[in-house]
C-alpha positions as CSV (number, residue, x, y, z in Angstrom):
1,R,30.1,13.3,-22.8
2,Q,30.9,12.3,-26.3
3,A,28.2,13.3,-28.9
4,E,27.8,9.8,-30.2
5,M,27.2,8.3,-26.7
6,T,23.5,9.2,-26.6
7,S,21.9,6.1,-24.9
8,C,20.6,6.4,-21.4
9,R,22.6,3.3,-20.3
10,R,22.3,3.4,-16.5
11,R,20.3,6.6,-16.2
12,H,16.5,6.9,-15.6
13,S,13.9,9.7,-15.6
14,S,11.4,7.5,-13.7
15,P,11.5,8.0,-9.9
16,G,12.7,5.3,-7.6
17,F,16.2,4.6,-9.0
18,A,19.6,5.6,-7.5
19,D,20.4,7.2,-10.8
20,T,17.1,9.0,-11.4
21,D,17.6,12.4,-13.1
22,G,17.7,15.3,-10.7
23,S,15.5,18.4,-11.1
24,Q,18.6,20.5,-11.9
25,D,20.5,18.0,-14.1
26,A,21.5,19.4,-17.5
27,W,21.5,16.0,-19.1
28,T,18.3,14.0,-18.6
29,C,17.1,10.6,-19.9
30,D,14.3,10.3,-22.5
31,E,13.3,6.7,-21.6
32,Q,10.9,6.3,-24.5
33,A,13.7,7.0,-27.0
34,N,16.5,5.7,-24.8
35,E,18.5,8.9,-25.4
36,M,20.2,11.4,-23.2
37,K,19.1,15.0,-23.9
38,C,20.7,18.2,-22.8
39,A,18.9,21.5,-22.3
40,T,20.2,24.2,-24.6
41,G,20.2,28.0,-24.7
42,T,19.7,28.8,-20.9
43,G,22.2,26.2,-19.5
44,Q,19.3,25.0,-17.2
45,A,18.0,21.5,-17.2
46,S,14.9,20.6,-19.1
47,S,11.8,19.7,-17.2
48,P,11.9,16.2,-15.8
49,S,9.3,13.7,-16.9
50,T,7.8,13.5,-13.4
51,D,7.8,16.7,-11.3
52,D,8.4,16.7,-7.5
53,T,4.7,17.0,-6.7
54,G,3.2,15.0,-9.6
55,V,2.1,11.3,-9.9
56,L,5.0,8.9,-9.5
57,G,4.3,6.9,-12.7
58,Y,4.8,3.2,-13.2
59,P,7.9,2.3,-15.3
60,G,6.5,-1.0,-16.6
61,Q,9.0,-1.7,-19.5
62,G,10.0,-5.2,-18.8
63,S,8.6,-8.6,-19.7
64,M,4.9,-9.3,-19.2
65,K,3.7,-11.3,-16.2
66,A,0.5,-13.3,-16.6
67,S,0.7,-12.7,-20.3
68,G,-2.6,-13.3,-22.1
69,L,-4.6,-13.0,-18.9
70,W,-6.8,-10.1,-17.7
71,C,-4.2,-9.3,-15.0
72,A,-1.2,-9.1,-17.4
73,V,1.2,-6.4,-16.3
74,A,4.7,-5.3,-17.4
75,E,7.5,-5.8,-14.9
76,P,9.3,-2.6,-13.8
77,Q,13.0,-2.3,-14.1
78,D,14.7,-4.5,-11.5
79,Q,16.2,-1.5,-9.6
80,W,13.0,0.5,-9.4
81,N,11.6,0.9,-5.9
82,L,9.7,3.2,-3.6
83,K,11.8,2.7,-0.5
84,T,12.9,6.3,0.0
85,C,10.9,8.4,2.4
86,P,10.1,11.8,1.0
87,F,10.5,13.6,4.3
88,S,13.8,15.1,5.5
89,G,13.4,14.2,9.2
90,A,13.6,17.8,10.3
91,G,10.9,19.6,12.2
92,A,7.7,18.4,13.9
93,K,6.6,14.9,13.2
94,T,3.2,13.8,12.0
95,R,1.9,10.8,13.9
96,V,-0.2,8.3,11.8
97,K,-1.4,5.1,13.5
98,V,-2.8,2.4,11.1
99,L,-4.5,-0.9,11.7
100,T,-5.0,-3.9,9.4
101,Y,-7.5,-6.6,10.4
102,N,-9.0,-9.6,8.6
103,L,-12.4,-9.9,10.4
104,F,-13.2,-13.6,9.5
105,W,-16.7,-12.3,8.8
106,W,-18.5,-15.4,7.8
107,N,-17.6,-17.0,11.2
108,L,-17.1,-14.2,13.7
109,F,-20.2,-12.3,12.6
110,G,-22.1,-14.8,10.5
111,K,-22.0,-17.7,13.0
112,K,-21.0,-16.0,16.3
113,G,-23.0,-12.8,15.9
114,G,-19.9,-10.7,16.5
115,S,-19.2,-12.5,19.8
116,D,-20.2,-9.6,22.0
117,R,-18.4,-7.0,19.8
118,S,-15.1,-8.9,20.0
119,A,-13.4,-7.2,17.1
120,G,-14.9,-3.8,18.1
121,K,-13.5,-4.2,21.6
122,L,-10.0,-5.0,20.2
123,I,-10.1,-1.9,18.0
124,A,-11.3,0.4,20.8
125,Q,-9.0,-1.0,23.5
126,T,-5.8,-0.8,21.3
127,A,-6.4,2.7,19.9
128,G,-4.6,4.4,22.7
129,S,-5.0,8.0,23.8
130,E,-4.4,9.5,20.4
131,G,-6.4,6.9,18.5
132,Y,-6.2,5.3,15.1
133,D,-6.0,7.4,12.0
134,I,-6.6,4.9,9.1
135,I,-7.9,1.3,9.2
136,G,-7.9,-1.4,6.5
137,F,-10.3,-4.4,6.8
138,Q,-10.4,-7.6,4.9
139,E,-13.4,-10.1,5.0
140,C,-15.5,-7.1,6.0
141,D,-19.1,-7.5,4.8
142,D,-20.4,-4.4,6.6
143,R,-18.0,-1.6,7.4
144,W,-20.6,0.4,9.3
145,R,-21.3,-2.6,11.6
146,I,-17.7,-2.9,12.6
147,L,-17.4,0.9,13.0
148,G,-20.5,0.9,15.1
149,D,-19.2,-1.9,17.3
150,A,-15.9,-0.1,17.8
151,K,-17.5,3.2,18.6
152,A,-19.9,1.5,21.1
153,E,-16.8,0.2,22.8
154,G,-15.2,3.6,23.0
155,L,-13.5,4.3,19.7
156,Q,-13.1,8.1,19.3
157,G,-13.2,10.3,16.3
158,D,-15.3,11.3,13.3
159,W,-14.9,8.5,10.7
160,E,-15.5,7.9,7.0
161,A,-15.9,4.3,5.8
162,L,-15.3,3.3,2.2
163,D,-16.4,0.1,0.4
164,G,-13.5,-1.4,-1.6
165,G,-15.5,-4.2,-3.1
166,H,-14.7,-7.9,-2.6
167,A,-15.4,-7.5,1.2
168,L,-12.6,-4.8,1.6
169,G,-13.2,-1.9,3.9
170,L,-11.2,1.3,4.5
171,M,-11.8,3.8,7.3
172,Y,-10.1,7.1,8.0
173,R,-10.5,10.0,10.5
174,K,-12.2,12.7,8.6
175,D,-11.6,15.1,11.5
176,R,-7.9,14.7,10.8
177,F,-7.7,14.2,7.1
178,Q,-9.1,15.7,3.9
179,L,-10.0,13.2,1.2
180,L,-8.1,14.1,-2.0
181,E,-8.8,11.0,-4.1
182,S,-9.9,7.4,-3.7
183,G,-10.4,4.3,-5.8
184,A,-10.4,0.5,-6.1
185,E,-9.1,-1.9,-8.7
186,D,-8.8,-5.6,-9.2
187,V,-5.1,-6.7,-9.0
188,G,-5.2,-10.5,-8.8
189,E,-7.4,-13.6,-8.8
190,D,-7.6,-16.9,-7.0
191,S,-6.2,-20.0,-8.6
192,S,-8.8,-22.4,-10.1
193,V,-7.9,-24.9,-7.3
194,Q,-9.3,-22.6,-4.6
195,W,-11.3,-20.0,-6.5
196,Y,-13.5,-17.4,-4.9
197,G,-13.0,-14.7,-7.4
198,K,-10.9,-11.7,-8.2
199,R,-8.9,-9.7,-5.6
200,S,-8.8,-6.0,-5.4
201,A,-7.0,-3.1,-3.7
202,V,-8.8,-0.1,-2.3
203,W,-6.9,3.2,-1.8
204,V,-7.2,6.7,-0.6
205,R,-5.0,9.8,-0.9
206,L,-5.4,12.0,2.2
207,R,-4.1,15.3,3.4
208,H,-3.5,15.5,7.2
209,V,-4.5,18.7,9.0
210,D,-0.8,19.6,9.2
211,G,-0.3,19.3,5.5
212,T,1.3,15.9,5.2
213,T,-0.1,13.8,2.4
214,V,-0.7,10.0,2.9
215,F,-1.4,7.4,0.2
216,F,-3.0,4.4,2.0
217,I,-3.8,1.2,0.1
218,N,-5.5,-2.0,1.5
219,H,-5.5,-5.4,-0.1
220,H,-6.8,-9.0,0.4
221,G,-4.6,-11.4,-1.6
222,P,-5.4,-14.4,-3.9
223,L,-5.7,-18.0,-2.7
224,P,-4.2,-20.6,-2.2
225,V,-1.9,-19.1,0.3
226,S,1.5,-18.3,-1.2
227,A,0.5,-19.6,-4.7
228,S,2.4,-18.4,-7.7
229,G,1.7,-18.2,-11.4
230,G,-1.3,-16.8,-13.3
231,C,-3.0,-13.9,-11.5
232,T,-1.9,-15.2,-8.0
233,G,1.8,-14.6,-7.6
234,S,4.2,-11.8,-8.5
235,A,1.7,-10.5,-11.1
236,T,-0.5,-9.4,-8.1
237,A,2.5,-7.7,-6.5
238,H,3.3,-5.8,-9.8
239,N,-0.3,-4.8,-10.2
240,I,-0.4,-3.4,-6.6
241,M,2.8,-1.4,-7.3
242,R,1.3,-0.2,-10.6
243,V,-1.8,1.1,-8.8
244,I,0.4,2.8,-6.2
245,A,2.7,4.4,-8.7
246,T,-0.3,5.5,-10.9
247,H,-2.0,7.4,-8.1
248,A,0.5,8.3,-5.4
249,H,2.5,11.5,-5.7
250,A,6.2,12.0,-5.2
251,G,5.8,13.7,-1.8
252,D,3.3,11.2,-0.3
253,A,3.9,8.9,2.6
254,I,2.8,5.5,1.2
255,I,1.3,2.8,3.4
256,L,0.2,-0.7,2.1
257,T,-1.7,-3.0,4.4
258,G,-3.5,-6.3,4.1
259,D,-4.0,-10.0,4.4
260,F,-1.9,-10.9,1.4
261,N,-2.6,-14.6,1.7
262,A,1.2,-14.8,1.2
263,E,3.9,-15.9,3.5
264,P,7.2,-14.0,3.6
265,S,9.0,-16.5,1.3
266,S,6.2,-16.3,-1.4
267,S,6.9,-14.7,-4.8
268,R,4.3,-12.0,-3.9
269,I,6.0,-10.8,-0.8
270,E,9.5,-11.2,-2.1
271,E,8.6,-9.0,-5.0
272,L,6.9,-6.4,-2.8
273,N,10.0,-6.4,-0.6
274,K,12.1,-5.3,-3.6
275,R,9.8,-2.3,-4.1
276,L,8.7,-1.1,-0.6
277,N,10.0,-1.5,3.0
278,K,8.2,-4.2,4.9
279,V,7.5,-2.6,8.3
280,Y,5.7,-5.3,10.2
281,S,4.2,-8.8,9.7
282,G,1.9,-11.1,11.6
283,T,2.3,-14.7,12.5
284,S,-1.1,-16.4,11.8
285,M,-1.5,-18.6,8.8
286,G,2.3,-18.7,8.5
287,G,2.6,-14.9,8.5
288,V,0.3,-13.6,5.7
289,D,-0.7,-10.2,7.1
290,H,1.8,-7.4,6.3
291,I,2.3,-3.7,6.4
292,F,4.7,-2.0,3.9
293,S,5.7,1.7,3.5
294,N,8.2,4.0,1.8
295,C,8.9,5.3,5.2
296,A,10.2,2.7,7.7
297,Q,12.2,4.9,10.0
298,D,10.4,5.7,13.3
299,A,7.7,3.1,12.6
300,Q,6.6,0.9,15.5
301,G,4.5,-2.2,14.9
302,Q,2.4,-4.4,17.3
303,N,0.6,-7.7,17.0
304,L,-2.8,-7.1,18.8
305,G,-4.2,-10.6,18.7
306,K,-7.4,-11.9,17.2
307,G,-10.1,-10.4,19.3
308,V,-11.3,-9.7,22.8
309,G,-13.6,-12.3,24.4
310,Q,-14.6,-15.9,23.7
311,F,-14.3,-15.8,19.9
312,G,-12.3,-13.7,17.5
313,S,-10.8,-13.7,14.0
314,D,-8.5,-16.3,12.7
315,H,-6.0,-13.6,11.8
316,D,-3.9,-11.2,13.9
317,A,-4.8,-7.6,13.9
318,L,-1.7,-5.5,13.3
319,S,-1.0,-1.9,14.0
320,V,1.9,0.4,13.1
321,T,2.5,3.9,14.4
322,F,4.4,6.1,11.9
323,R,6.1,9.4,12.6
324,F,6.7,11.3,9.4
325,R,9.1,14.2,9.0
């Protein structure tokens, strides 16, 4: 390399690019200074900006989306994505079965009294012999109520249930996972034409009993459905990715679930498709319920319907079974 050619050009130190610096590269990119730097003395590469087990980091260096609003966020570079699974595919596989379910609480529970545990029956009856591992709920006013209904109908396991705010719930099997970190953050807001408030994402970082680490994040998206602009469109998608990249680590399996209130052709989902693998989608409301991951191989999805009995949700419950490693 010529001494005067010091700019990074098509090189990155941030993870998620085809040309991201390797841990043994002698030349590495200093993105802040836009300069290539070479380790001296030992002939070994200098330490990368993000190590293999550290937080991914969000490379928000582009133009601002929703500029001037509370949800303003810098766009990442166009090539940046988290579509690469960190596992080699060798050895025993870790099975993780997840569920996402908008419970239509105001109607199914508020007006129909739960309809003889309709949602709880669906959860218990679709868990299978090995059961669910992690569940994300939207429109969930009482996470302990739905957990109680599901357990009364036969759901197995020792569960923890977290409140994500804005009627978001997240449950995980604490007999299978150790909680490492958790949090929730507002990432979007309804448009003034159909305003209910801000929209958040709730997340956990969990270590499976076999050592596999899973970053799971659950979201309920802004209204109107598929709206763009302000804090509703791609700004929401960028903020979700910012939360993931700020808290997930390089070796984590990443799973994003939710009722995004966004159809496949919306700016929100198109943007998320650039950054993660869309594993499975529902069909209700034009297909607004989705599951994304950095690991799409060996993932099997299923549409479970809206409930069991006379009344159910107005959304499909979706499950995906992942097999990592």
